[in-house]
N, C-alpha and C positions, 0 to 999 in steps of 0.2 A: 519428579528430570528424567524426561529421555533419556540425553545422551550421558550420564554419571560418568561416563570410563573413559572423559577422553580430558588431559589435561589440556585449558585455556593455555596456561603457559607451554605447556608442550610446542603449540602451534602459534604461536606468537614467538618464542627461541627460533620456529623452523621458517619462522615469512625473515626473520632477521635477517636469519641465514641468506636465504635469495636473496634480496634487497641487498646486499655488501656484500656477497660473492657475484651477482648476475644484473640484478639492477629489471630494472623497465623501462619499456619505453615512451620517450616524448617526439612524437613529431611532427614538433612545429621548432622555427628552429628561431623564430622570436622569444620563447618563450626555456629553448632551452638554452640562452643568453642571459634570462631569467636567474637563471635556479645557479648558472654554473657561474654567476653574479653575487649572489644566496651561502653559496657553503658546497653546495655538491660534485659531484663526482661526475662529471660530460665527455660521455664517448659523442662529441661532433657523427667521425665518420658511420656508425651506426645507430646512433640519435638513441646512445642507452643513458640512462643517468642513475647509477649507484647514491649510496645512503652509507652514514660510516653508524653504530650506536647510538653515540652518544646523540645524535638529528634524531633518531626514532626516539629516545628517551626525553630528549629538549620540549618537542613537538606533543608530546602523549600528558605531558605535566600542564602544558596550555591551551588545552583543545577542552573546551565548555564543559560541563557534568551535570550540565542544568539545563539542557533543553527542549524547550518548552513550544504546546502550539496549540490555538486557539481557534475553538467559536467567535464572530464578532460580537455574535446579541451576546455571549457567557465572560465575565472578567476569572473563569476558572476553566483553568488548562487543561485538556485533555487528560485522563488519568495517566499517564504512560509509571511505569513499577505494578503498579492494582490489578489494572486488568487488558487485557488484550483489545488495541481496534480497530475498529476493521472499516477496510478501506473499498471502492468498489475496482476494478481491472483498472488497466486499458495497456495501448491505446490500440487495438486493432482497426483494422481496413475494414472488416466486414460488421451486419450487424443480422441479425435472422427477425424479420419482420413480423411485424403488433400482429397485424390482418391474416397474412398470408403461411407466415410459418416457415417463409424460403428466407436462406439465406441470403443479401443484396449488398450493395455498396451501403455505407452510414456516410450519412449529410451533417451539414447544420439541424438541421430541425431534431435528428435526434442524439445530436450533441443535449440542443434543448432540453430536450423532454427528459435524455437518460439524466441531466443533474438533477431535471429537478424530481422526478423519479427519487433521486437519494437521499436530498434531499426530504423528502415526504420521509423513509424509512427510516424507523423508530433506533434501529440496531446498527446504519452503515453510518461510521462516526468524523468519518475524511470520503469526501470524495473528490473523481479527479471527470474528466471526458466521459471515459471510458470510453468512449472512441474515435479512431479521425476523422473531423470529415472534408471528407473528399471532394468535395466539391467548392470547396474554396481553394484550393491552390496551395503554393511551395507555403503559406502564410499563412496557413490555417490555423498553427500551432496557437498568434495570435487568438485568432476569432474563439477558439478553442478555451484560452483564456477570461478572453471577454465575457462566452454567453454564461463561466460557473462565477464571474463575479457576480453578473446581476439574476442568478435564479438561488444561489443560495448564502449563507453568513457559514453554516461551517465549514469548519480546516479544507484545504485544498491541497493537488497534488497537481505538478505538473510539469513542463519542461519545454524549453526552446529546439529546433537541429539547425539555426545559422547563431551568431551570439551577434549580429545586429540586429535582431531581436529580442534580444536579453535587456535592452534599455528599455523598450517599449513595453517590455511587459511589464520589465520594474515602475515603470511612470503611474502602469492603475493600477500596479498595487496601492503603491504609493500615495496617492489619487484615490482611493479608497478608504485606506486604512486610515487620511488625517494628517498625511505629511511621512518622510522618512523615518524620524524618528518613534513617530506614534506605531508603525509598523513594528520596528525594533521592538518595541514593547512590550509587542503582545504578536507576536508575527500567527499571521494564519495560513498560510501558502508555503510549502515546500516544495525545490525541486529533484529531480534525482537523473542522474547519466549512469549505464553500462557501460563498463569495458568490456573487453576483443578477448578475454579471458585464454591466453597467459599474459599478462601482463603490454597488456593498448590499449593505449585512448586513440578514438580519431581523432584531428586536426580538433573541426570543427565542437568535438565533444567538450577538449581541454577548451580551446576559447570559451565554450558557452561558459563552462564549470567557472571559470576565472572570470569573464564576465561575471558574474548572480555574486562569486566571494566579493567585489567590490560594492557589489553594492550590500554586500553583509544579508543575505538572503541564503536561510539553511538550506544547503544540499546534502543530497544522499547519494551516497555512491552505492549502486546496486551490481553489482560481479550476476548475469546470468552462466553460471559454469554448464559444461555440459560430461558429468561424467564421463569419464573414459572413450573424452571427445578432447576436448578442451583442457581438464582433468586428469589428473590420474582416477581409473576406474572407485577406488577404494573411496567410500564417503571421508576416511578420516585426511587420505592424501589431496581430497576434493576441497576439501575445506582448507588443508594449508593452501591453494590457490584464491580462497577465494580470500580470507585473509589479508596473502602476502598484497594483490590488486588493492584491494582497501585501503592497507596498511601506509604503503607507496602516496595514496594520492592522500591521507590525513597529516603526512607530514610538510607534502608538499603547497595543498591550503592552511596548513599554521604557521609555513616559515611565511610565506606569500602574503595572506591577512590571517596573525593572529586571533588567534579569538573567535575564528569565525565557526556559524553554528553545522556542526553535522547528524549525521545518522549510519548510521552504521546498516547496513538493506547487502538480502542476496535475493537472487528467484531462481536460483540453481534446479537442475536434479539432473538424472542420468539418461543418458542412453538410450534408446532401443536399439539391440542391433541387429533387430528385425525386420528393422522397417527400417532405419539412420533417420527419426525423427527427437525431440525431445520431447517423454512426459508430462506432460503437470500432473498427473494421476494419480502418481506414481506413490506408496509406501515411503522410499525414499525420499522426495523430493522434502515432505515435512520432515524426515530425518536432520536432512543433509541442513534444511535450511534453521528449525531450530537449534541446529550446531552453531551456525552463524548469532542466532539470538544466544546462546554464550558466549559466542564471542562483546556482541557488544554489551554486552552489562560487563563483559570482563577488561573491557577500555570505560566504562562510565560512559556509553554514551546508548540512547536510545535505539529501537531496531525497527528495520521496515522489511516482512519476510514474507516471498512469497509461497500460497498456496492455501487453500480452502475453493481448488482449481480440481478441472476436471478433463478428460480428454470425449468425455460423451458428447455426441448431436445432439441429445435432444434435454431431458429433463426426461432419464434413468432409473432405474434397480443404480446404474454403474455413477451416477454425477454424485448421489446419496453417497454412492461409497464414497469414492472418490476427493469429493470435497469433507467427510467428516477426517478422511485419515490423513489429508494436507490439515489439516488446519487445528484439532484436536495436540500434538503432538507442541507447536508453536504455540498453544494456549496455554500447556502444562509447564514452556520454560517461559513465559512471561512473555514473550517474544509483541514490543508495545506495542508496531503495528502489523496487518494482517491484507495481506493483498491479494484478490481476485475477486469480489463480490462481483458476481452478473455474467463472469466466463465464460464461458463452453469449451472443445472441440482443444484442450490446450491450448488457449487465448486467444486463439486468432479468430472467435465470435464473441460476441456479448448479446444476449438473449434478454429481452427485455422479462419475458417471466421469469426466466433461472434468476433475475436481480430479488423479482419479489420473495418467493422459492426461498433463497436463501437470507434473506429478514425474518422469515422462522424458521430456520436450519441455526442462524446463530443465536434465536432467543434460547432455543433449546439447548446446545451447547454451554453459554451462559451460566445457563438453566445448572446444569451439571454441574461445572468446574465450582461453584459455592462449595459443593462435598457437604457435608455433617457436620454439623457445628457442635463441642457441646455444650449443656444448656441445662438449666437446675431442671433437675426432674421430679421436684415434687407432682404439679397440679398432673401428670401424664399417671402415677405409681398412684393415686389418687382411682381416679378412671380405670386405669385397670384392673384395680382390685374392685370396685365396684362392680365390674363391667367382668366378671369371672363367674362362670361358665356362660362364651356364647351368647354374649351383651352387645348390645350394636353400639358403636363411639355417635355414628352420626347427626341426632340430633341437641349434640351437648355447643354447651359455651364454647369448649375450649374448639373442636371440632373448625366452628362456625366463625371463629377466632383465628385461624388460622393456618385454610386451608386453603385463604388463595396465595398460599407461599406455592403450591403447584404453578409449574406451566399448563398455561393454555395455549396449543395451536392457532393461530389464526391462518393458515390456508391447510398444516395438515389432516388431515379425512378421520374421525377419532368415531364415524356415527354406522350404530348400528347394518349392517350388510342391507338389509328389509333398506331403511332410508336411504340408506345410499346409490341403489335404487332406484328408489322413486324420484330421489333432484336428477339422478339424470346428467351429474355432469365431473369429465374429468379436470384432473387438478391440471392441467394446459389450460381448458376454459376456467377453473377457479382462477387461476391467478392471472388472465387473462383478463377477468373484470374488472380484476384488485387493481392494474395496473390504468382498466380503464379511466377507470373512476379517480385515480389518482390524479392523472394528466387533467382530469376534470375540474379536478374540487380541490384540487391542493395548487393556494398560492405563494408564489415564496415574496417575501418583503425584497421592495426593487431600492435600489439607490437611491437618490436624488435624484434631479434631474441632470444638476449640474453637473454633477459624478459621469451619467448616463452618455453626458454631453460631448465632454474631456474625451471620455475611451472610444468611442465613437470616432475624432477627430487620429487620435490616436493612429487607431485598425487600419485608418483609411489610408494613412500615409506608407502601410505595407500592403496592404490588401485594392488600394485602392479608389479613389474618390465617389463611385456609385455604392461604397457598401454604407451599411446603414442598421440599425438596429428597429427588427418587430420589435410591437409593443406588446 
């Protein structure tokens, strides 16, 4: 355990104290009316809502504790509770161009290519568009969801930025699933929304969440608190804000939509007081978000936590250090979903090269997390005794049978110096070649033509009649 010196119950009690004494803001009149009618304590003048302790406990009792997420091609859900699943980052407006290595605005084609890349990478368990298709206008979120559905069967995560597009997104999801009930039996999509801490969601996000809940689609509550700016600077104080923002909407959603599946998330960090920026490679990010994973498990919920992230601008030593230092605490706390594959520059850009390197790093980290397991040593003892002193184990049947347990990197280089020099490839060049190979050779299974045609019609209603899918 990483943060084993705090009491989850203490954090819960402090959150309840805030929610009963101060409350949280709901800046939408119709929603305030619904909450008031449902028994919440509403101050309309200040758009504030308070809870009672009894409401909190009742909501937690009705909270589903068996939330699952599926690959459409697999009847087995992700192994929540057994190991951490890794997810693509998202969704900045910038991408690092694959060929020239410079930052530029991301496009629909980048969404397509990055989804294909995630589909091909063995260690990426959950897919995001990872970038915003800046060439698709205000309804880019629907285009991004559609292109994900066309290019991967892996579980996926995204959101819409306007409530009127939630219905269209749900229509596409249900069409792919074979109906609404089929989706609910094996959900493969989760949405997510970030509050403005402390205690505020935008009206649009409030309406979006409620619309998703109407459809029964799982929702992640995902604060991005900034320690020292939007929360206290101490990690424990920051965790109180994170938990309070989530707990408030657990109660709202469970009261209005009993049994709606929820995930407990945090992509928080601490403010860098020198720059005024939010560093996503800070060790404190891994620490506070691992604390959020502890709180998720306290409530019996799966967690989605920001980590495996970096402030570096390229594939360098800083990126490697920060990716590890923000991922390991989450893996130690068994965070169900770790959110950050492919991101650099504090999440403001996505890098094709970083994504394939991240896949290699995740494989190594997962091997490390297996630890050393006790087993019968009779065969090893016989070997050791027979080869002492100065004997070799290299040619033994035991070695030939067991050495494949050792991790072998696909990208990282272990060649002798002379071999490395003779190859003449930098790690960037190795990663670029890997990306290019995947984009040429990997062909995700396509949806039936009937389903694609229906999705195309749905997107056209929002984007325009000129919209069509590329082959």
